[in-house]
N, C-alpha and C positions, 0 to 999 in steps of 0.2 A: 457536512462542514466546507462553510467555502474557506471558497483564498483567504488571505490574513490579507491583511491592511502590509507587513510592510515586511513581501515574499522575502529581501535576501534576509536582513536577521532567519528568518525559521527557513531558512535556509542553512546560509551559518552554522543557527544550532546540529541541524542534519548533520550537518559534515563532520563538526567536531564531537556528535555523539556516536557518531562513524569512527570515530578518529581516519579520517580518509587523508591523507595530502591531496590540497589541488590543488591547479596553478587560474592562475585570475581570465585565465580567457573561457578555462572549466570550471569552472565560478558563476564566473557568466551564462557562461550555455543551462546551467542547471537551476541559474535560475528566470531562465525565461522560459526553458520545458518544465517548470511547479509547476505554471497556473494550472498546465492541462492534461497533467500528470497525476496534483491532487483531484479534476472533477474526474477524472475519468479510475480514478479512484473510489471517489461514491457514491461514483454508478452502479458497484457493484451489488452497495447496501441494500438491502426490497422492502425494504421492512414485515412485506402481507407474508416474506415467509420464511422470517426467522427462525422461527421456531421449528420447523420443517426440518425434517430429516432432509442425507441427501439422496438424486437419486437414486446413485449407489454404492451398495455399500458391501466393506474388505472385512468376515472374519476372516483373523490367521488359523483358526481350529478348522482342523476337516470336520465334516459332520461324523455327524455316530451312526455306524448300517445298524439298521436291524438282523 
């Protein structure tokens, strides 16, 4: 997902959706860091492993002893 053209509007929508009260200084800080955070989050998605199982799988059921 590319960084949106209007980063301020995107950040405002995210802050409003979360119901967070932020000062103007905090808001500008979020706007400044959003492109890097968006890029980092997008980097976590790897199409080639989309349907693979995780390396570790937690099973909450105790194994059955025979």
